[in-house]
C-alpha positions as CSV (number, residue, x, y, z in Angstrom):
1,M,88.8,105.9,79.9
2,T,89.1,106.9,76.2
3,D,92.7,107.0,75.0
4,V,93.8,110.0,72.9
5,A,95.4,107.6,70.5
6,T,92.1,105.8,69.8
7,A,90.0,108.9,69.6
8,G,91.2,109.7,66.1
9,P,94.2,111.7,64.8
10,I,94.6,115.3,65.9
11,P,94.1,117.5,62.8
12,V,97.3,118.7,61.1
13,G,98.1,122.3,62.1
14,L,96.5,122.2,65.5
15,P,98.7,122.2,68.7
16,D,100.5,119.0,69.7
17,L,98.8,118.3,73.0
18,E,100.8,115.2,73.8
19,R,104.1,117.2,74.2
20,H,102.7,118.7,77.4
21,R,102.1,115.3,79.1
22,I,105.2,115.3,81.4
23,E,104.6,118.7,82.9
24,L,100.9,118.1,83.2
25,T,101.6,114.8,85.0
26,A,103.9,116.6,87.4
27,Y,101.2,119.2,88.1
28,C,98.5,116.6,88.6
29,Y,100.7,114.5,90.8
30,R,101.4,117.4,93.1
31,M,97.7,118.1,93.3
32,L,96.6,114.5,93.8
33,G,99.5,112.7,95.5
34,S,99.0,109.6,93.4
35,A,100.9,108.5,90.3
36,F,98.0,106.5,89.0
37,E,95.4,109.3,89.6
38,A,97.8,111.8,88.0
39,E,98.0,109.6,84.9
40,D,94.2,109.3,84.8
41,A,93.8,113.1,85.3
42,V,96.2,113.9,82.4
43,Q,94.6,111.4,80.1
44,D,91.2,112.9,80.9
45,T,92.7,116.4,80.3
46,L,94.1,115.5,76.9
47,V,90.8,113.8,75.8
48,R,88.8,116.8,76.9
49,A,91.2,119.1,75.1
50,W,91.2,117.0,71.9
51,R,87.4,117.0,71.9
52,G,87.3,120.8,72.5
53,L,89.9,121.8,69.9
54,D,87.2,123.1,67.6
55,R,85.9,125.4,70.3
56,F,89.4,126.6,71.3
57,E,89.5,130.3,70.4
58,G,93.2,130.9,70.9
59,R,92.6,133.8,73.3
60,S,95.1,132.1,75.7
61,A,98.1,129.9,75.1
62,V,97.5,126.3,74.6
63,R,99.6,125.5,77.7
64,S,97.5,127.6,80.0
65,W,94.3,126.2,78.4
66,L,95.5,122.7,79.2
67,Y,96.4,123.7,82.8
68,R,92.9,125.1,83.2
69,I,91.4,121.8,82.1
70,A,93.8,119.8,84.3
71,T,93.0,122.0,87.3
72,N,89.3,121.4,86.9
73,V,89.8,117.7,86.5
74,C,91.9,117.6,89.7
75,F,89.3,119.6,91.6
76,D,86.6,117.1,90.5
77,M,88.8,114.2,91.6
78,L,89.5,115.8,95.0
79,K,85.8,116.4,95.9
80,G,84.6,114.7,99.1
81,R,87.7,112.6,99.8
82,Q,90.3,112.5,102.5
83,R,93.8,113.8,101.8
84,R,96.5,111.3,101.0
85,A,99.2,111.1,103.7
86,R,102.4,109.5,104.8
87,P,102.7,107.2,107.9
88,M,104.3,110.0,109.9
89,D,101.2,112.2,109.2
90,L,99.0,109.7,110.9
91,G,100.6,109.1,114.3
92,P,103.8,109.0,116.3
93,A,106.8,106.8,115.6
94,R,106.6,103.3,117.2
95,S,109.3,101.0,118.5
96,A,110.8,98.2,116.5
97,D,109.0,95.7,118.7
98,H,105.6,97.1,117.9
99,P,103.5,94.8,115.6
100,V,103.3,96.3,112.1
101,G,99.6,96.0,112.3
102,S,97.1,95.8,109.4
103,T,97.4,97.6,106.1
104,L,95.4,100.7,105.1
105,P,93.7,101.2,101.7
106,E,95.8,102.4,98.8
107,A,93.9,105.7,98.8
108,T,95.4,106.5,102.2
109,W,98.9,107.1,100.9
110,V,101.0,109.5,99.0
111,E,102.5,107.3,96.3
112,P,105.9,107.4,94.6
113,I,106.2,108.3,90.9
114,P,108.9,107.5,88.4
115,D,111.3,110.4,87.6
116,G,110.6,109.8,83.9
117,S,106.9,110.6,84.3
118,V,107.5,114.1,85.9
119,L,111.0,115.3,85.1
120,P,111.5,116.7,81.6
121,A,114.5,115.3,79.7
122,G,116.8,117.8,78.3
123,A,115.3,120.8,80.1
124,D,117.2,123.7,81.6
125,P,119.1,122.3,84.7
126,A,117.6,125.0,86.9
127,D,114.1,124.1,85.8
128,V,114.8,120.4,86.4
129,A,116.1,121.2,89.9
130,V,112.9,123.0,90.8
131,A,110.8,120.2,89.3
132,R,112.8,117.6,91.3
133,D,112.4,119.4,94.6
134,S,108.7,119.9,94.0
135,V,107.9,116.2,93.6
136,R,109.8,115.0,96.7
137,L,107.6,112.8,98.8
138,A,107.7,115.1,101.8
139,F,106.8,118.2,99.8
140,V,103.9,116.4,97.9
141,A,102.6,115.1,101.3
142,T,102.7,118.6,102.7
143,L,100.7,120.0,99.7
144,Q,97.9,117.6,100.6
145,H,97.3,119.6,103.8
146,L,96.2,122.5,101.7
147,P,92.6,122.9,100.3
148,P,92.5,122.2,96.6
149,R,92.4,125.9,95.5
150,Q,95.2,126.9,97.8
151,R,97.2,123.9,96.5
152,A,96.7,124.9,92.9
153,V,97.7,128.5,93.6
154,L,100.8,127.6,95.5
155,I,101.9,125.2,92.7
156,L,101.2,127.6,89.9
157,R,102.8,130.6,91.6
158,E,105.7,129.1,93.6
159,V,106.7,126.0,91.5
160,L,105.7,127.0,88.0
161,S,106.3,130.8,88.4
162,W,103.0,131.9,86.9
163,R,102.0,135.5,87.5
164,A,99.2,136.2,89.9
165,S,97.1,137.6,87.0
166,E,97.6,134.4,85.0
167,V,96.5,132.2,88.0
168,A,93.5,134.5,88.6
169,E,92.4,134.0,85.0
170,L,92.8,130.3,85.2
171,L,90.8,130.0,88.4
172,D,88.2,132.7,87.3
173,T,89.0,134.8,90.3
174,T,90.7,138.0,91.3
175,V,94.4,138.8,91.8
176,A,93.6,139.7,95.4
177,S,92.0,136.3,96.0
178,V,95.0,134.6,94.5
179,N,97.4,136.6,96.7
180,S,95.3,135.8,99.8
181,A,95.3,132.1,99.0
182,L,99.0,132.1,98.4
183,Q,99.6,133.8,101.7
184,R,97.5,131.2,103.6
185,A,99.2,128.3,101.7
186,R,102.7,129.7,102.6
187,A,101.7,129.9,106.3
188,T,100.6,126.3,106.3
189,L,103.9,125.2,104.6
190,A,105.9,127.2,107.1
191,T,104.7,125.0,109.9
192,A,105.8,121.8,108.1
193,D,109.1,120.1,108.8
194,L,110.5,120.4,105.3
195,A,114.1,120.1,104.4
196,G,115.6,122.8,102.1
197,P,116.2,122.4,98.4
198,E,118.4,119.3,97.7
199,E,121.3,119.4,95.3
200,P,122.0,116.7,92.8
201,L,123.9,113.8,94.4
202,D,127.6,114.4,94.4
203,D,130.3,111.7,93.9
204,Q,130.5,111.0,97.7
205,Q,126.8,110.6,97.9
206,Q,126.8,108.2,94.9
207,A,129.5,106.2,96.7
208,L,127.3,106.3,99.8
209,L,124.5,104.6,97.9
210,E,126.8,102.0,96.6
211,R,127.9,101.2,100.1
212,Y,124.3,101.1,101.2
213,V,123.5,98.5,98.5
214,D,126.5,96.4,99.4
215,A,125.8,96.6,103.2
216,F,122.0,95.8,102.7
217,E,122.6,92.9,100.5
218,R,125.2,91.4,102.9
219,Y,122.9,92.4,105.7
220,D,125.8,93.9,107.5
221,M,124.3,95.9,110.4
222,D,127.6,97.4,111.4
223,A,128.1,98.8,107.9
224,L,124.5,100.0,107.7
225,T,124.9,101.8,111.1
226,A,127.7,103.9,109.6
227,L,125.4,105.0,106.7
228,L,122.2,106.0,108.6
229,H,121.7,109.3,110.3
230,E,121.0,108.9,114.0
231,D,117.5,110.4,113.5
232,A,116.8,108.6,110.3
233,T,113.2,107.4,109.6
234,Q,111.7,104.4,108.0
235,S,108.2,103.9,106.8
236,M,106.4,101.0,105.0
237,P,103.1,101.9,103.4
238,P,100.5,100.4,103.3
239,F,101.3,99.8,107.0
240,D,100.9,102.9,109.2
241,M,103.9,102.0,111.4
242,W,107.0,104.1,111.1
243,L,110.3,104.2,113.0
244,R,112.6,107.1,114.0
245,G,116.2,106.6,114.9
246,R,119.0,104.5,113.6
247,E,118.9,102.1,116.5
248,E,115.2,101.4,116.1
249,I,115.6,100.8,112.4
250,L,118.4,98.4,112.9
251,R,116.5,96.6,115.7
252,F,113.6,96.2,113.3
253,W,115.9,94.8,110.5
254,L,117.3,92.2,113.0
255,G,113.8,91.4,114.4
256,Q,110.5,91.7,112.5
257,G,112.3,92.7,109.3
258,S,114.9,89.9,109.4
259,G,113.2,88.3,106.4
260,C,114.9,90.9,104.3
261,R,118.2,89.1,104.8
262,G,119.4,87.9,101.4
263,S,117.6,90.6,99.4
264,Q,118.8,92.1,96.2
265,L,118.5,95.8,95.3
266,V,118.1,97.2,91.8
267,P,118.5,100.9,91.2
268,T,115.7,103.1,89.9
269,A,114.6,106.7,90.5
270,A,111.5,108.1,92.1
271,N,110.3,111.6,93.1
272,G,113.6,113.1,92.2
273,S,115.3,110.8,94.7
274,P,117.4,107.7,94.6
275,A,115.4,104.6,94.8
276,F,115.7,100.8,94.7
277,A,113.6,97.9,93.8
278,Q,114.0,95.4,96.6
279,Y,113.6,91.7,95.8
280,K,113.3,89.5,98.9
281,P,113.9,85.7,99.1
282,S,110.3,84.9,99.8
283,G,109.4,82.6,96.9
284,P,109.6,78.8,96.5
285,G,113.0,77.6,97.5
286,G,114.0,81.1,98.6
287,A,113.5,82.6,95.1
288,L,113.8,86.4,95.0
289,Q,110.4,88.1,94.6
290,P,109.3,91.8,94.5
291,W,109.0,93.1,98.1
292,A,109.4,96.9,98.2
293,L,110.2,100.0,96.3
294,Q,112.6,101.9,98.5
295,V,112.8,105.7,98.1
296,L,115.8,107.2,100.0
297,R,116.6,110.7,101.1
298,I,120.2,111.7,101.7
299,S,121.5,114.7,103.6
300,G,125.2,115.3,103.6
301,D,127.0,112.0,104.2
302,R,124.1,110.1,105.7
303,I,120.8,108.5,104.7
304,V,118.0,110.3,106.6
305,E,115.0,108.5,105.3
306,I,114.0,105.1,103.8
307,A,110.4,105.0,102.6
308,S,109.6,101.4,101.6
309,F,106.4,101.0,99.5
310,L,105.2,97.5,99.6
311,S,102.5,97.6,96.9
312,T,104.8,96.0,94.3
313,D,101.9,94.5,92.3
314,T,101.1,98.0,91.0
315,L,104.4,99.9,91.6
316,F,106.8,97.6,89.8
317,P,104.9,97.7,86.5
318,L,104.6,101.5,86.9
319,F,108.3,101.7,87.2
320,G,109.0,99.2,84.5
321,L,110.6,96.8,86.9
322,P,110.8,93.1,86.2
323,Q,109.3,90.4,88.5
324,Q,112.7,88.9,89.0
325,P,115.9,90.8,89.4
326,P,118.5,90.8,86.6
327,V,121.0,87.9,86.8
328,R,124.3,89.3,87.9
329,S,127.5,88.1,86.4
330,A,129.9,86.4,88.7
């Protein structure tokens, strides 16, 4: 794909398109459910905008013009393909003794995305809170159940707070059509098992994460038991197997997942949630190697979800994570 930087300098005096990248990435990620596809969509959007600057008549704000282009790019990318999902969307929970099975293609899954790609730095805290909640894995996965136009309407109206008339202009439709699409989208979301808005982690929850890292690295099942909610879930894309319940998760870690003993966790942030790069002793001589990107969800004083994404060959570079964990001082 042509890079904006290589397409030639944007003429002086014309809008700075690049400054819209983060919010456009967040929008395309909600639409597509893939960090990599969102990056491609935004790059395509900026290239199309740059090439069309001489035809931009200024009848609408540059921001809304970019959103129109991005929406059309996403619609094109969504044509004729199956929706992305999470393991819990594809079938019931299994027992810890069930074979993990075979992997499914990358295009099957809703993927994690780095906070820095979708959360604007220095923005109003209220706006950041809305942005954070609207890129949570569960919310993005639920959006994928909506037809593309309903998805766009819901994001523009409910997340970005556009007026119905603005959305109608962007989609070349009527206000009545926008309101109807929004009503249908809300009805679909109402049937989803979505948690309410999540507050930023408080000091006790930060301490909970520290205890989780300590317990996981020591592989102390008693300590981990005290940290997990009794109905916690664990998933491991690209495997479609997922587990529900603290006891099942712990049985898995002591059974099929026992190779995680001796792992090291390095903190990062994904989808507005705490996350960790997991390095497992799977290399020559037990050397630590990338194994998973863990994305956690916390409710109150317990961990309620651990989503472990195993495609580290693509995810670790995306998150700027090294191939070996940092050496810790004694």
